[in-house]
N, C-alpha and C positions, 0 to 999 in steps of 0.2 A: 613286907616281911616283918614279923615282930621284932622289936628291938631287943627283947630278952629271950634267951634260949630257955626252953622248958627244962626243969630239973629231971634227974634220972627217975625219980618216983613217978612224975607225970608221964614220962615216956613209957614207963613200964606198964601203964594201964591203958595204952592206946594200941590195940592190935593193928598190924599192917595187912589189911584185908585184900588189897589188890595192888596192881602196878602203880596206880596214881598215888596211893598212900606211901608206897616205897619211895617214889621220887620226891614226894613232899617231905618225908622224914629225912632223906639224904640232904635235901636243900636246907632244911631247918638245922641240922646238925653241923654241916660243913660251912654253910653261909657264904663262903667265897673261896675260890681257888687261890692258894697261897704258894704252893711249891709242888714239885713232882713227887707224888707219894701214892700209896695205896692205903685204903681204910678198910677194915673189916668191922662190920656191925653185927653183933651176935643177937639172936632172937631165941625165945623159948618155944615150946610146942604150941602156945596160943598165938604165935607170931608177934609177941610183944618184945620190945627191945630190952636186952639185959644192960646193966649199967657199965659195961666194959666196952670201950672203943679201942681198936688196935690200929694205930697209924704206923706206917713204915716208909721211910724215905727210899727213893729209888734212884738209880743212876739214869742218865738220859736215855741209854739204850739197854735193852735186856740182853743177857748173854744167851747162848744156845740152850742152856739148862734151866732157864727161868721157870718154865711150866713144870718141869719135873721137881724143882725145888719148892714150888708153892703147893702142889697137889698133896703131898703128905702132911703139910702144915694144916691145910684146910680139913683134911680127914681127921687129924688129931683134934682140932677144935670141935668138929661135929661129933666126936666121940665123948666129949665132956657131958656130964649128967644133965646140966641145965640147958645146953645148946642143942636146938633142933634145926635151926635155920641160920643162914648168914647172908649178908649183902656185901658184895665186894665193890668198892668204889675206886676207880683210877682217877686221880686228880692231877691237874697241871694247869698253871696259869697260862693265859693266852686265848687265842680265838677258838671257836667251836670246831673248826675244821681239823680233823686229825692229821698230824704229821706222820711221816714214815715211822718215826720212833714210837708215836702213839699207837699206830697200827700194830707194830711189833709187840708192844706191851699188851694191848687188848687181845691180840691173838694168843699170846702166852697165857693170859688170865682165862680166856675162853677154854683153852686146852686144859688148864689146871682144874677148872670147876666141872669139867665134863663128867668125871667119875661120881661127883656128888650133885649132879644137876637137879635132882628132886629136892634137895635141901638148900639150894642156893636160890634165893628169891630175886636176885638181880645182879647183873654186872652193869654198873653205872659209870658214865664218863662225865666228870665234873670239870668245867672250864670257866673262864671269866663270865661268859654270857649265861651260864646256868648248868643244870644237871639234866642229863638225858640217859635213858636206858640204852645200853649197847645191844642192839638187836642182832644176835648172832646170825639168824637166818636172812636178814636183810643186809646188815652192815658188812658182814664177813664175806659175802659172795665175791666181791671184786678185790679183796685184800691183796692177793698175789699180783694181779695186774696193776693195781695202784702202786704197790711197793716197787715193782720193776720200773715203772715210769717216773717214780719220785726222784727228785735230785738227791745227790749224796749228802748234801748239807741240809740241815733243818733250818732254812733261811727265815721262816716265818716265826721262829721261836727263839728269842734272844737267849733264853736260859740254856739252849743247847750249843751255843758257841758258833752259830752260823753267821752269815753276812749281816743279819740284823744286829747281832751283838757287836760285831766289829764296827759297824756303822755308828752304834750308840757310843762307842769309845771315842770316835772321831769328833763327836758333837761337842 
C-alpha cells in the first residue's frame, strides 16, 4: 500500500468503475480498522469520490431502530445536488469473521440501503485483515441461523467487553 494517501483532488478524478475499484478505494482511504464506526463515501454521477467523508462512531450493538434511523439519512444525502452514489463501510478492529454484533450491524445497514440500492455502490466490511464487500445475497443467507447459535457474549472481540476483554485485564 502507498505510504501517502492521495489528496481529494486526485481521488475526484478517478471514477470507481467496478467492485474492485470500490474495494481498492475503501482500503486506500481507511487504511486500517481503528474502532467500531461506519463511513459514508459520497460520489458524483461520474462515480468519482467527493471530498467529504462522513465517519460515525457506533455502539457495540445496534438497537432495534438502527435501520430505520439510517435509511432517511442515506436518502437525504442522496438527494443533495452533487451526490449520486454512496459507499457505506462498516469498520471494526479485530478478525475478519463477523461477530454476532457485526452481523446485527451489517443486517441493519443492508436494510437501510435497500430503498436506495441502485445508488449504493457497496456495503463494505473493514477489519484488521482488510476490506471486503458484504455480499447480501451470499453473506446474509444464514444470518438468522448464525445469530441464534452465536454466544451471548462477543468473546472474540475485546472492544465489546466479552471474555477476551476480561482476560486482557487479568494479564
